[in-house]
mmCIF file of the N, C-alpha and C atoms, coordinates in Angstrom:
data_MODEL
# 
_entry.id   MODEL 
# 
loop_
_atom_site.group_PDB 
_atom_site.id 
_atom_site.type_symbol 
_atom_site.label_atom_id 
_atom_site.label_alt_id 
_atom_site.label_comp_id 
_atom_site.label_asym_id 
_atom_site.label_entity_id 
_atom_site.label_seq_id 
_atom_site.pdbx_PDB_ins_code 
_atom_site.Cartn_x 
_atom_site.Cartn_y 
_atom_site.Cartn_z 
_atom_site.occupancy 
_atom_site.B_iso_or_equiv 
_atom_site.pdbx_formal_charge 
_atom_site.auth_seq_id 
_atom_site.auth_comp_id 
_atom_site.auth_asym_id 
_atom_site.auth_atom_id 
_atom_site.pdbx_PDB_model_num 
ATOM 1   N N  . MET A 1 1  ? 10.236  -10.058 6.416   1.00 0.00 ? 1  MET A N  1 
ATOM 2   C CA . MET A 1 1  ? 11.277  -9.956  5.880   1.00 0.00 ? 1  MET A CA 1 
ATOM 3   C C  . MET A 1 1  ? 11.562  -9.772  4.718   1.00 0.00 ? 1  MET A C  1 
ATOM 4   N N  . GLU A 1 2  ? 11.746  -8.409  3.736   1.00 0.00 ? 2  GLU A N  1 
ATOM 5   C CA . GLU A 1 2  ? 11.825  -8.922  2.323   1.00 0.00 ? 2  GLU A CA 1 
ATOM 6   C C  . GLU A 1 2  ? 12.799  -7.984  2.017   1.00 0.00 ? 2  GLU A C  1 
ATOM 7   N N  . HIS A 1 3  ? 13.700  -8.125  1.137   1.00 0.00 ? 3  HIS A N  1 
ATOM 8   C CA . HIS A 1 3  ? 15.326  -7.546  0.968   1.00 0.00 ? 3  HIS A CA 1 
ATOM 9   C C  . HIS A 1 3  ? 15.578  -7.679  2.054   1.00 0.00 ? 3  HIS A C  1 
ATOM 10  N N  . ASP A 1 4  ? 16.051  -8.646  3.524   1.00 0.00 ? 4  ASP A N  1 
ATOM 11  C CA . ASP A 1 4  ? 16.700  -8.418  4.299   1.00 0.00 ? 4  ASP A CA 1 
ATOM 12  C C  . ASP A 1 4  ? 16.304  -7.140  5.123   1.00 0.00 ? 4  ASP A C  1 
ATOM 13  N N  . LYS A 1 5  ? 15.105  -6.799  5.148   1.00 0.00 ? 5  LYS A N  1 
ATOM 14  C CA . LYS A 1 5  ? 14.598  -5.805  6.027   1.00 0.00 ? 5  LYS A CA 1 
ATOM 15  C C  . LYS A 1 5  ? 13.212  -6.387  6.524   1.00 0.00 ? 5  LYS A C  1 
ATOM 16  N N  . ALA A 1 6  ? 12.923  -5.870  8.056   1.00 0.00 ? 6  ALA A N  1 
ATOM 17  C CA . ALA A 1 6  ? 11.738  -6.040  8.236   1.00 0.00 ? 6  ALA A CA 1 
ATOM 18  C C  . ALA A 1 6  ? 10.750  -4.633  7.992   1.00 0.00 ? 6  ALA A C  1 
ATOM 19  N N  . TRP A 1 7  ? 9.771   -5.017  7.656   1.00 0.00 ? 7  TRP A N  1 
ATOM 20  C CA . TRP A 1 7  ? 8.531   -4.251  7.078   1.00 0.00 ? 7  TRP A CA 1 
ATOM 21  C C  . TRP A 1 7  ? 7.404   -4.260  8.143   1.00 0.00 ? 7  TRP A C  1 
ATOM 22  N N  . ASN A 1 8  ? 6.727   -3.161  8.840   1.00 0.00 ? 8  ASN A N  1 
ATOM 23  C CA . ASN A 1 8  ? 5.603   -3.528  9.404   1.00 0.00 ? 8  ASN A CA 1 
ATOM 24  C C  . ASN A 1 8  ? 4.385   -3.276  8.365   1.00 0.00 ? 8  ASN A C  1 
ATOM 25  N N  . ARG A 1 9  ? 3.670   -3.849  8.791   1.00 0.00 ? 9  ARG A N  1 
ATOM 26  C CA . ARG A 1 9  ? 2.316   -4.020  8.107   1.00 0.00 ? 9  ARG A CA 1 
ATOM 27  C C  . ARG A 1 9  ? 0.846   -3.869  9.283   1.00 0.00 ? 9  ARG A C  1 
ATOM 28  N N  . LEU A 1 10 ? 0.067   -2.960  8.628   1.00 0.00 ? 10 LEU A N  1 
ATOM 29  C CA . LEU A 1 10 ? -0.956  -2.391  9.383   1.00 0.00 ? 10 LEU A CA 1 
ATOM 30  C C  . LEU A 1 10 ? -2.633  -2.850  8.851   1.00 0.00 ? 10 LEU A C  1 
ATOM 31  N N  . SER A 1 11 ? -3.462  -2.761  10.025  1.00 0.00 ? 11 SER A N  1 
ATOM 32  C CA . SER A 1 11 ? -4.755  -2.878  9.734   1.00 0.00 ? 11 SER A CA 1 
ATOM 33  C C  . SER A 1 11 ? -5.247  -1.594  8.793   1.00 0.00 ? 11 SER A C  1 
ATOM 34  N N  . TYR A 1 12 ? -6.714  -1.967  8.004   1.00 0.00 ? 12 TYR A N  1 
ATOM 35  C CA . TYR A 1 12 ? -6.923  -0.306  7.233   1.00 0.00 ? 12 TYR A CA 1 
ATOM 36  C C  . TYR A 1 12 ? -7.116  0.409   8.150   1.00 0.00 ? 12 TYR A C  1 
ATOM 37  N N  . ASN A 1 13 ? -7.689  0.757   9.147   1.00 0.00 ? 13 ASN A N  1 
ATOM 38  C CA . ASN A 1 13 ? -7.906  1.727   10.094  1.00 0.00 ? 13 ASN A CA 1 
ATOM 39  C C  . ASN A 1 13 ? -6.619  2.356   10.762  1.00 0.00 ? 13 ASN A C  1 
ATOM 40  N N  . SER A 1 14 ? -5.736  1.658   10.760  1.00 0.00 ? 14 SER A N  1 
ATOM 41  C CA . SER A 1 14 ? -4.160  1.802   11.106  1.00 0.00 ? 14 SER A CA 1 
ATOM 42  C C  . SER A 1 14 ? -3.545  2.936   9.890   1.00 0.00 ? 14 SER A C  1 
ATOM 43  N N  . ALA A 1 15 ? -3.936  2.079   8.870   1.00 0.00 ? 15 ALA A N  1 
ATOM 44  C CA . ALA A 1 15 ? -3.212  2.663   7.916   1.00 0.00 ? 15 ALA A CA 1 
ATOM 45  C C  . ALA A 1 15 ? -3.559  3.949   7.190   1.00 0.00 ? 15 ALA A C  1 
ATOM 46  N N  . ILE A 1 16 ? -5.026  4.066   7.561   1.00 0.00 ? 16 ILE A N  1 
ATOM 47  C CA . ILE A 1 16 ? -5.859  5.434   7.233   1.00 0.00 ? 16 ILE A CA 1 
ATOM 48  C C  . ILE A 1 16 ? -5.584  6.597   8.129   1.00 0.00 ? 16 ILE A C  1 
ATOM 49  N N  . LYS A 1 17 ? -5.317  6.028   9.263   1.00 0.00 ? 17 LYS A N  1 
ATOM 50  C CA . LYS A 1 17 ? -4.361  6.902   10.654  1.00 0.00 ? 17 LYS A CA 1 
ATOM 51  C C  . LYS A 1 17 ? -2.827  7.647   10.573  1.00 0.00 ? 17 LYS A C  1 
ATOM 52  N N  . VAL A 1 18 ? -1.957  6.934   9.888   1.00 0.00 ? 18 VAL A N  1 
ATOM 53  C CA . VAL A 1 18 ? -1.132  6.958   9.776   1.00 0.00 ? 18 VAL A CA 1 
ATOM 54  C C  . VAL A 1 18 ? -0.679  8.067   8.196   1.00 0.00 ? 18 VAL A C  1 
ATOM 55  N N  . CYS A 1 19 ? -1.539  7.604   7.412   1.00 0.00 ? 19 CYS A N  1 
ATOM 56  C CA . CYS A 1 19 ? -1.779  8.749   6.232   1.00 0.00 ? 19 CYS A CA 1 
ATOM 57  C C  . CYS A 1 19 ? -2.292  9.989   6.618   1.00 0.00 ? 19 CYS A C  1 
ATOM 58  N N  . SER A 1 20 ? -3.185  9.892   7.403   1.00 0.00 ? 20 SER A N  1 
ATOM 59  C CA . SER A 1 20 ? -3.819  11.248  8.057   1.00 0.00 ? 20 SER A CA 1 
ATOM 60  C C  . SER A 1 20 ? -2.848  12.020  8.860   1.00 0.00 ? 20 SER A C  1 
ATOM 61  N N  . ASP A 1 21 ? -2.050  11.222  9.883   1.00 0.00 ? 21 ASP A N  1 
ATOM 62  C CA . ASP A 1 21 ? -1.311  12.083  10.748  1.00 0.00 ? 21 ASP A CA 1 
ATOM 63  C C  . ASP A 1 21 ? -0.044  12.498  9.984   1.00 0.00 ? 21 ASP A C  1 
ATOM 64  N N  . LEU A 1 22 ? 0.036   12.432  8.601   1.00 0.00 ? 22 LEU A N  1 
ATOM 65  C CA . LEU A 1 22 ? 1.167   12.493  7.741   1.00 0.00 ? 22 LEU A CA 1 
ATOM 66  C C  . LEU A 1 22 ? 0.446   13.622  6.727   1.00 0.00 ? 22 LEU A C  1 
ATOM 67  N N  . ASP A 1 23 ? -0.812  14.094  6.715   1.00 0.00 ? 23 ASP A N  1 
ATOM 68  C CA . ASP A 1 23 ? -1.546  14.912  5.709   1.00 0.00 ? 23 ASP A CA 1 
ATOM 69  C C  . ASP A 1 23 ? -1.481  14.053  4.834   1.00 0.00 ? 23 ASP A C  1 
ATOM 70  N N  . MET A 1 24 ? -1.382  12.941  4.775   1.00 0.00 ? 24 MET A N  1 
ATOM 71  C CA . MET A 1 24 ? -1.673  12.202  3.268   1.00 0.00 ? 24 MET A CA 1 
ATOM 72  C C  . MET A 1 24 ? -3.082  11.297  3.049   1.00 0.00 ? 24 MET A C  1 
ATOM 73  N N  . HIS A 1 25 ? -3.199  10.924  2.134   1.00 0.00 ? 25 HIS A N  1 
ATOM 74  C CA . HIS A 1 25 ? -4.187  9.727   2.173   1.00 0.00 ? 25 HIS A CA 1 
ATOM 75  C C  . HIS A 1 25 ? -3.558  8.016   1.520   1.00 0.00 ? 25 HIS A C  1 
ATOM 76  N N  . LEU A 1 26 ? -4.400  7.107   1.802   1.00 0.00 ? 26 LEU A N  1 
ATOM 77  C CA . LEU A 1 26 ? -3.852  6.205   1.451   1.00 0.00 ? 26 LEU A CA 1 
ATOM 78  C C  . LEU A 1 26 ? -4.411  6.316   -0.753  1.00 0.00 ? 26 LEU A C  1 
ATOM 79  N N  . VAL A 1 27 ? -3.151  5.544   -1.231  1.00 0.00 ? 27 VAL A N  1 
ATOM 80  C CA . VAL A 1 27 ? -3.397  5.624   -2.755  1.00 0.00 ? 27 VAL A CA 1 
ATOM 81  C C  . VAL A 1 27 ? -4.675  5.131   -3.427  1.00 0.00 ? 27 VAL A C  1 
ATOM 82  N N  . SER A 1 28 ? -5.019  5.616   -4.485  1.00 0.00 ? 28 SER A N  1 
ATOM 83  C CA . SER A 1 28 ? -6.249  5.732   -5.301  1.00 0.00 ? 28 SER A CA 1 
ATOM 84  C C  . SER A 1 28 ? -5.809  4.828   -6.122  1.00 0.00 ? 28 SER A C  1 
ATOM 85  N N  . ASN A 1 29 ? -6.778  3.987   -6.888  1.00 0.00 ? 29 ASN A N  1 
ATOM 86  C CA . ASN A 1 29 ? -6.494  2.963   -8.010  1.00 0.00 ? 29 ASN A CA 1 
ATOM 87  C C  . ASN A 1 29 ? -5.660  3.415   -9.000  1.00 0.00 ? 29 ASN A C  1 
ATOM 88  N N  . SER A 1 30 ? -5.985  4.490   -9.423  1.00 0.00 ? 30 SER A N  1 
ATOM 89  C CA . SER A 1 30 ? -4.884  5.318   -10.315 1.00 0.00 ? 30 SER A CA 1 
ATOM 90  C C  . SER A 1 30 ? -3.726  5.347   -10.073 1.00 0.00 ? 30 SER A C  1 
ATOM 91  N N  . GLU A 1 31 ? -3.668  6.044   -9.166  1.00 0.00 ? 31 GLU A N  1 
ATOM 92  C CA . GLU A 1 31 ? -2.219  6.408   -8.702  1.00 0.00 ? 31 GLU A CA 1 
ATOM 93  C C  . GLU A 1 31 ? -1.481  5.074   -8.168  1.00 0.00 ? 31 GLU A C  1 
ATOM 94  N N  . TRP A 1 32 ? -2.162  4.139   -7.855  1.00 0.00 ? 32 TRP A N  1 
ATOM 95  C CA . TRP A 1 32 ? -1.318  2.423   -7.664  1.00 0.00 ? 32 TRP A CA 1 
ATOM 96  C C  . TRP A 1 32 ? -0.993  2.076   -9.352  1.00 0.00 ? 32 TRP A C  1 
ATOM 97  N N  . GLN A 1 33 ? -1.970  2.069   -9.715  1.00 0.00 ? 33 GLN A N  1 
ATOM 98  C CA . GLN A 1 33 ? -1.640  1.811   -11.350 1.00 0.00 ? 33 GLN A CA 1 
ATOM 99  C C  . GLN A 1 33 ? -0.178  2.437   -12.117 1.00 0.00 ? 33 GLN A C  1 
ATOM 100 N N  . ALA A 1 34 ? -0.069  4.125   -11.589 1.00 0.00 ? 34 ALA A N  1 
ATOM 101 C CA . ALA A 1 34 ? 0.540   4.960   -12.089 1.00 0.00 ? 34 ALA A CA 1 
ATOM 102 C C  . ALA A 1 34 ? 1.882   4.426   -11.464 1.00 0.00 ? 34 ALA A C  1 
ATOM 103 N N  . LEU A 1 35 ? 1.958   3.906   -10.127 1.00 0.00 ? 35 LEU A N  1 
ATOM 104 C CA . LEU A 1 35 ? 3.222   3.788   -9.272  1.00 0.00 ? 35 LEU A CA 1 
ATOM 105 C C  . LEU A 1 35 ? 3.984   2.501   -9.791  1.00 0.00 ? 35 LEU A C  1 
ATOM 106 N N  . VAL A 1 36 ? 2.787   1.046   -10.183 1.00 0.00 ? 36 VAL A N  1 
ATOM 107 C CA . VAL A 1 36 ? 3.318   -0.381  -10.611 1.00 0.00 ? 36 VAL A CA 1 
ATOM 108 C C  . VAL A 1 36 ? 3.882   0.421   -11.391 1.00 0.00 ? 36 VAL A C  1 
ATOM 109 N N  . ASP A 1 37 ? 3.598   1.132   -12.663 1.00 0.00 ? 37 ASP A N  1 
ATOM 110 C CA . ASP A 1 37 ? 3.966   1.088   -14.007 1.00 0.00 ? 37 ASP A CA 1 
ATOM 111 C C  . ASP A 1 37 ? 5.211   1.810   -14.086 1.00 0.00 ? 37 ASP A C  1 
ATOM 112 N N  . SER A 1 38 ? 5.465   2.438   -13.013 1.00 0.00 ? 38 SER A N  1 
ATOM 113 C CA . SER A 1 38 ? 7.003   3.384   -12.903 1.00 0.00 ? 38 SER A CA 1 
ATOM 114 C C  . SER A 1 38 ? 8.033   2.432   -12.613 1.00 0.00 ? 38 SER A C  1 
ATOM 115 N N  . LYS A 1 39 ? 7.556   1.363   -11.782 1.00 0.00 ? 39 LYS A N  1 
ATOM 116 C CA . LYS A 1 39 ? 8.681   0.614   -11.365 1.00 0.00 ? 39 LYS A CA 1 
ATOM 117 C C  . LYS A 1 39 ? 9.529   0.641   -10.255 1.00 0.00 ? 39 LYS A C  1 
ATOM 118 N N  . VAL A 1 40 ? 9.055   1.988   -9.440  1.00 0.00 ? 40 VAL A N  1 
ATOM 119 C CA . VAL A 1 40 ? 9.494   2.554   -8.287  1.00 0.00 ? 40 VAL A CA 1 
ATOM 120 C C  . VAL A 1 40 ? 9.996   1.164   -7.422  1.00 0.00 ? 40 VAL A C  1 
ATOM 121 N N  . MET A 1 41 ? 8.838   0.708   -7.140  1.00 0.00 ? 41 MET A N  1 
ATOM 122 C CA . MET A 1 41 ? 8.403   -0.402  -6.109  1.00 0.00 ? 41 MET A CA 1 
ATOM 123 C C  . MET A 1 41 ? 9.944   -1.579  -6.086  1.00 0.00 ? 41 MET A C  1 
ATOM 124 N N  . VAL A 1 42 ? 10.021  -1.643  -7.314  1.00 0.00 ? 42 VAL A N  1 
ATOM 125 C CA . VAL A 1 42 ? 11.014  -2.892  -7.884  1.00 0.00 ? 42 VAL A CA 1 
ATOM 126 C C  . VAL A 1 42 ? 12.178  -2.161  -8.002  1.00 0.00 ? 42 VAL A C  1 
ATOM 127 N N  . ASN A 1 43 ? 12.794  -1.476  -8.335  1.00 0.00 ? 43 ASN A N  1 
ATOM 128 C CA . ASN A 1 43 ? 13.854  -0.707  -8.541  1.00 0.00 ? 43 ASN A CA 1 
ATOM 129 C C  . ASN A 1 43 ? 14.636  -0.137  -7.136  1.00 0.00 ? 43 ASN A C  1 
ATOM 130 N N  . ASN A 1 44 ? 13.323  -0.179  -5.919  1.00 0.00 ? 44 ASN A N  1 
ATOM 131 C CA . ASN A 1 44 ? 13.636  0.536   -4.778  1.00 0.00 ? 44 ASN A CA 1 
ATOM 132 C C  . ASN A 1 44 ? 13.399  -0.284  -3.777  1.00 0.00 ? 44 ASN A C  1 
ATOM 133 N N  . GLN A 1 45 ? 13.314  -1.476  -3.824  1.00 0.00 ? 45 GLN A N  1 
ATOM 134 C CA . GLN A 1 45 ? 13.398  -2.649  -3.301  1.00 0.00 ? 45 GLN A CA 1 
ATOM 135 C C  . GLN A 1 45 ? 12.050  -2.650  -2.420  1.00 0.00 ? 45 GLN A C  1 
ATOM 136 N N  . TRP A 1 46 ? 11.136  -2.044  -2.965  1.00 0.00 ? 46 TRP A N  1 
ATOM 137 C CA . TRP A 1 46 ? 9.719   -2.086  -1.301  1.00 0.00 ? 46 TRP A CA 1 
ATOM 138 C C  . TRP A 1 46 ? 9.290   -3.343  -1.555  1.00 0.00 ? 46 TRP A C  1 
ATOM 139 N N  . PRO A 1 47 ? 8.540   -3.885  -0.349  1.00 0.00 ? 47 PRO A N  1 
ATOM 140 C CA . PRO A 1 47 ? 8.173   -5.158  -0.302  1.00 0.00 ? 47 PRO A CA 1 
ATOM 141 C C  . PRO A 1 47 ? 6.698   -5.678  -0.902  1.00 0.00 ? 47 PRO A C  1 
ATOM 142 N N  . LEU A 1 48 ? 7.330   -6.403  -1.790  1.00 0.00 ? 48 LEU A N  1 
ATOM 143 C CA . LEU A 1 48 ? 6.361   -6.823  -2.930  1.00 0.00 ? 48 LEU A CA 1 
ATOM 144 C C  . LEU A 1 48 ? 5.601   -8.183  -2.869  1.00 0.00 ? 48 LEU A C  1 
ATOM 145 N N  . GLN A 1 49 ? 5.443   -8.969  -1.593  1.00 0.00 ? 49 GLN A N  1 
ATOM 146 C CA . GLN A 1 49 ? 5.338   -10.319 -1.633  1.00 0.00 ? 49 GLN A CA 1 
ATOM 147 C C  . GLN A 1 49 ? 3.631   -10.031 -1.074  1.00 0.00 ? 49 GLN A C  1 
ATOM 148 N N  . MET A 1 50 ? 3.334   -8.942  0.144   1.00 0.00 ? 50 MET A N  1 
ATOM 149 C CA . MET A 1 50 ? 1.888   -8.798  0.248   1.00 0.00 ? 50 MET A CA 1 
ATOM 150 C C  . MET A 1 50 ? 1.605   -7.392  -0.248  1.00 0.00 ? 50 MET A C  1 
ATOM 151 N N  . PRO A 1 51 ? 0.179   -7.449  -0.439  1.00 0.00 ? 51 PRO A N  1 
ATOM 152 C CA . PRO A 1 51 ? -0.643  -6.429  -1.076  1.00 0.00 ? 51 PRO A CA 1 
ATOM 153 C C  . PRO A 1 51 ? -0.261  -4.898  0.036   1.00 0.00 ? 51 PRO A C  1 
ATOM 154 N N  . TYR A 1 52 ? -0.821  -3.885  -0.457  1.00 0.00 ? 52 TYR A N  1 
ATOM 155 C CA . TYR A 1 52 ? -0.846  -2.495  0.022   1.00 0.00 ? 52 TYR A CA 1 
ATOM 156 C C  . TYR A 1 52 ? -2.342  -2.207  0.108   1.00 0.00 ? 52 TYR A C  1 
ATOM 157 N N  . TRP A 1 53 ? -2.725  -1.487  1.217   1.00 0.00 ? 53 TRP A N  1 
ATOM 158 C CA . TRP A 1 53 ? -4.007  -0.778  1.642   1.00 0.00 ? 53 TRP A CA 1 
ATOM 159 C C  . TRP A 1 53 ? -3.766  0.208   0.582   1.00 0.00 ? 53 TRP A C  1 
ATOM 160 N N  . GLY A 1 54 ? -5.226  0.286   -0.019  1.00 0.00 ? 54 GLY A N  1 
ATOM 161 C CA . GLY A 1 54 ? -5.813  1.273   -1.013  1.00 0.00 ? 54 GLY A CA 1 
ATOM 162 C C  . GLY A 1 54 ? -7.163  1.951   -0.608  1.00 0.00 ? 54 GLY A C  1 
ATOM 163 N N  . ASP A 1 55 ? -7.685  2.766   -0.807  1.00 0.00 ? 55 ASP A N  1 
ATOM 164 C CA . ASP A 1 55 ? -8.283  3.979   -0.673  1.00 0.00 ? 55 ASP A CA 1 
ATOM 165 C C  . ASP A 1 55 ? -9.413  2.875   -0.625  1.00 0.00 ? 55 ASP A C  1 
ATOM 166 N N  . GLY A 1 56 ? -10.464 3.251   -0.176  1.00 0.00 ? 56 GLY A N  1 
ATOM 167 C CA . GLY A 1 56 ? -11.873 2.231   -0.058  1.00 0.00 ? 56 GLY A CA 1 
ATOM 168 C C  . GLY A 1 56 ? -11.834 0.930   -0.066  1.00 0.00 ? 56 GLY A C  1 
ATOM 169 N N  . GLN A 1 57 ? -10.633 0.543   1.030   1.00 0.00 ? 57 GLN A N  1 
ATOM 170 C CA . GLN A 1 57 ? -10.583 -0.727  1.572   1.00 0.00 ? 57 GLN A CA 1 
ATOM 171 C C  . GLN A 1 57 ? -10.140 -1.521  0.753   1.00 0.00 ? 57 GLN A C  1 
ATOM 172 N N  . MET A 1 58 ? -9.573  -1.211  -0.144  1.00 0.00 ? 58 MET A N  1 
ATOM 173 C CA . MET A 1 58 ? -9.100  -2.486  -1.593  1.00 0.00 ? 58 MET A CA 1 
ATOM 174 C C  . MET A 1 58 ? -7.766  -2.596  -1.176  1.00 0.00 ? 58 MET A C  1 
ATOM 175 N N  . GLY A 1 59 ? -7.662  -4.071  -1.462  1.00 0.00 ? 59 GLY A N  1 
ATOM 176 C CA . GLY A 1 59 ? -6.284  -4.568  -1.728  1.00 0.00 ? 59 GLY A CA 1 
ATOM 177 C C  . GLY A 1 59 ? -5.503  -4.251  -2.732  1.00 0.00 ? 59 GLY A C  1 
ATOM 178 N N  . LEU A 1 60 ? -4.031  -3.756  -2.683  1.00 0.00 ? 60 LEU A N  1 
ATOM 179 C CA . LEU A 1 60 ? -3.895  -3.526  -4.017  1.00 0.00 ? 60 LEU A CA 1 
ATOM 180 C C  . LEU A 1 60 ? -2.708  -4.347  -4.391  1.00 0.00 ? 60 LEU A C  1 
ATOM 181 N N  . PHE A 1 61 ? -2.476  -5.032  -5.414  1.00 0.00 ? 61 PHE A N  1 
ATOM 182 C CA . PHE A 1 61 ? -1.620  -5.850  -5.478  1.00 0.00 ? 61 PHE A CA 1 
ATOM 183 C C  . PHE A 1 61 ? -0.359  -5.491  -6.642  1.00 0.00 ? 61 PHE A C  1 
ATOM 184 N N  . THR A 1 62 ? 0.786   -5.986  -6.534  1.00 0.00 ? 62 THR A N  1 
ATOM 185 C CA . THR A 1 62 ? 2.011   -5.262  -7.243  1.00 0.00 ? 62 THR A CA 1 
ATOM 186 C C  . THR A 1 62 ? 1.727   -5.653  -9.078  1.00 0.00 ? 62 THR A C  1 
ATOM 187 N N  . ASN A 1 63 ? 1.182   -6.656  -9.027  1.00 0.00 ? 63 ASN A N  1 
ATOM 188 C CA . ASN A 1 63 ? 0.618   -7.317  -10.431 1.00 0.00 ? 63 ASN A CA 1 
ATOM 189 C C  . ASN A 1 63 ? -0.553  -6.412  -10.993 1.00 0.00 ? 63 ASN A C  1 
ATOM 190 N N  . GLY A 1 64 ? -1.114  -5.571  -10.562 1.00 0.00 ? 64 GLY A N  1 
ATOM 191 C CA . GLY A 1 64 ? -1.902  -4.294  -10.607 1.00 0.00 ? 64 GLY A CA 1 
ATOM 192 C C  . GLY A 1 64 ? -3.564  -5.153  -10.440 1.00 0.00 ? 64 GLY A C  1 
ATOM 193 N N  . LYS A 1 65 ? -3.602  -6.195  -9.819  1.00 0.00 ? 65 LYS A N  1 
ATOM 194 C CA . LYS A 1 65 ? -4.793  -6.745  -9.254  1.00 0.00 ? 65 LYS A CA 1 
ATOM 195 C C  . LYS A 1 65 ? -5.238  -5.969  -7.952  1.00 0.00 ? 65 LYS A C  1 
ATOM 196 N N  . VAL A 1 66 ? -6.624  -5.576  -7.734  1.00 0.00 ? 66 VAL A N  1 
ATOM 197 C CA . VAL A 1 66 ? -7.289  -4.919  -6.908  1.00 0.00 ? 66 VAL A CA 1 
ATOM 198 C C  . VAL A 1 66 ? -8.609  -5.202  -6.555  1.00 0.00 ? 66 VAL A C  1 
ATOM 199 N N  . SER A 1 67 ? -8.556  -5.735  -5.107  1.00 0.00 ? 67 SER A N  1 
ATOM 200 C CA . SER A 1 67 ? -9.558  -6.775  -4.518  1.00 0.00 ? 67 SER A CA 1 
ATOM 201 C C  . SER A 1 67 ? -9.835  -5.977  -3.198  1.00 0.00 ? 67 SER A C  1 
ATOM 202 N N  . PRO A 1 68 ? -11.408 -6.062  -2.859  1.00 0.00 ? 68 PRO A N  1 
ATOM 203 C CA . PRO A 1 68 ? -11.748 -5.619  -1.812  1.00 0.00 ? 68 PRO A CA 1 
ATOM 204 C C  . PRO A 1 68 ? -11.225 -6.669  -0.566  1.00 0.00 ? 68 PRO A C  1 
ATOM 205 N N  . LEU A 1 69 ? -10.699 -5.987  0.501   1.00 0.00 ? 69 LEU A N  1 
ATOM 206 C CA . LEU A 1 69 ? -10.404 -7.070  1.877   1.00 0.00 ? 69 LEU A CA 1 
ATOM 207 C C  . LEU A 1 69 ? -11.007 -6.657  3.384   1.00 0.00 ? 69 LEU A C  1 
ATOM 208 N N  . LYS A 1 70 ? -10.614 -7.195  4.144   1.00 0.00 ? 70 LYS A N  1 
ATOM 209 C CA . LYS A 1 70 ? -11.189 -7.180  5.297   1.00 0.00 ? 70 LYS A CA 1 
ATOM 210 C C  . LYS A 1 70 ? -10.395 -6.283  5.776   1.00 0.00 ? 70 LYS A C  1 
ATOM 211 N N  . GLY A 1 71 ? -11.249 -5.321  6.810   1.00 0.00 ? 71 GLY A N  1 
ATOM 212 C CA . GLY A 1 71 ? -10.112 -4.189  7.653   1.00 0.00 ? 71 GLY A CA 1 
ATOM 213 C C  . GLY A 1 71 ? -9.203  -4.613  8.634   1.00 0.00 ? 71 GLY A C  1 
ATOM 214 N N  . ASN A 1 72 ? -9.515  -5.938  9.138   1.00 0.00 ? 72 ASN A N  1 
ATOM 215 C CA . ASN A 1 72 ? -8.415  -6.115  9.953   1.00 0.00 ? 72 ASN A CA 1 
ATOM 216 C C  . ASN A 1 72 ? -7.232  -7.272  9.205   1.00 0.00 ? 72 ASN A C  1 
ATOM 217 N N  . THR A 1 73 ? -7.294  -6.922  7.659   1.00 0.00 ? 73 THR A N  1 
ATOM 218 C CA . THR A 1 73 ? -6.121  -7.810  7.331   1.00 0.00 ? 73 THR A CA 1 
ATOM 219 C C  . THR A 1 73 ? -4.881  -6.867  7.524   1.00 0.00 ? 73 THR A C  1 
ATOM 220 N N  . LEU A 1 74 ? -3.477  -7.221  7.613   1.00 0.00 ? 74 LEU A N  1 
ATOM 221 C CA . LEU A 1 74 ? -2.436  -6.620  7.940   1.00 0.00 ? 74 LEU A CA 1 
ATOM 222 C C  . LEU A 1 74 ? -1.602  -6.274  6.465   1.00 0.00 ? 74 LEU A C  1 
ATOM 223 N N  . LEU A 1 75 ? -1.777  -5.267  5.665   1.00 0.00 ? 75 LEU A N  1 
ATOM 224 C CA . LEU A 1 75 ? -1.129  -5.046  4.978   1.00 0.00 ? 75 LEU A CA 1 
ATOM 225 C C  . LEU A 1 75 ? 0.064   -3.491  4.968   1.00 0.00 ? 75 LEU A C  1 
ATOM 226 N N  . ASN A 1 76 ? 0.820   -3.879  3.723   1.00 0.00 ? 76 ASN A N  1 
ATOM 227 C CA . ASN A 1 76 ? 1.701   -2.682  3.791   1.00 0.00 ? 76 ASN A CA 1 
ATOM 228 C C  . ASN A 1 76 ? 0.909   -1.568  3.063   1.00 0.00 ? 76 ASN A C  1 
ATOM 229 N N  . VAL A 1 77 ? 1.822   -0.299  3.431   1.00 0.00 ? 77 VAL A N  1 
ATOM 230 C CA . VAL A 1 77 ? 0.855   1.061   3.296   1.00 0.00 ? 77 VAL A CA 1 
ATOM 231 C C  . VAL A 1 77 ? 1.489   2.093   2.779   1.00 0.00 ? 77 VAL A C  1 
ATOM 232 N N  . VAL A 1 78 ? 1.136   2.671   1.520   1.00 0.00 ? 78 VAL A N  1 
ATOM 233 C CA . VAL A 1 78 ? 1.464   3.557   0.558   1.00 0.00 ? 78 VAL A CA 1 
ATOM 234 C C  . VAL A 1 78 ? 1.155   4.545   0.800   1.00 0.00 ? 78 VAL A C  1 
ATOM 235 N N  . CYS A 1 79 ? 1.282   6.051   1.485   1.00 0.00 ? 79 CYS A N  1 
ATOM 236 C CA . CYS A 1 79 ? 0.528   7.305   1.365   1.00 0.00 ? 79 CYS A CA 1 
ATOM 237 C C  . CYS A 1 79 ? 1.040   8.142   0.390   1.00 0.00 ? 79 CYS A C  1 
ATOM 238 N N  . VAL A 1 80 ? 0.208   8.766   -0.003  1.00 0.00 ? 80 VAL A N  1 
ATOM 239 C CA . VAL A 1 80 ? 0.372   9.973   -1.235  1.00 0.00 ? 80 VAL A CA 1 
ATOM 240 C C  . VAL A 1 80 ? -0.280  11.161  -0.713  1.00 0.00 ? 80 VAL A C  1 
ATOM 241 N N  . GLY A 1 81 ? 0.469   12.364  -1.033  1.00 0.00 ? 81 GLY A N  1 
ATOM 242 C CA . GLY A 1 81 ? 0.337   13.689  -0.678  1.00 0.00 ? 81 GLY A CA 1 
ATOM 243 C C  . GLY A 1 81 ? -1.622  13.900  -1.410  1.00 0.00 ? 81 GLY A C  1 
ATOM 244 N N  . LYS A 1 82 ? -1.753  14.997  -0.405  1.00 0.00 ? 82 LYS A N  1 
ATOM 245 C CA . LYS A 1 82 ? -3.301  15.403  -0.621  1.00 0.00 ? 82 LYS A CA 1 
ATOM 246 C C  . LYS A 1 82 ? -3.536  16.557  -1.912  1.00 0.00 ? 82 LYS A C  1 
# 
């Protein structure tokens, strides 16, 4: 629970499938940095406690940090258009 809402988290493979099914892809490092800088997540109360999956099995943190993670870790997902 964050912001009084329940949020689902996915494994890396599930995140790729969800984005692909939407004809989108997982966010790249540069797209992530632009999203963090825009403050959209803070202003719209996105979940901020756990990282998001990024392209290349990277964990993308809301403080701008990027780290490789195991694919079975359950993280938030943001998909972007192709």
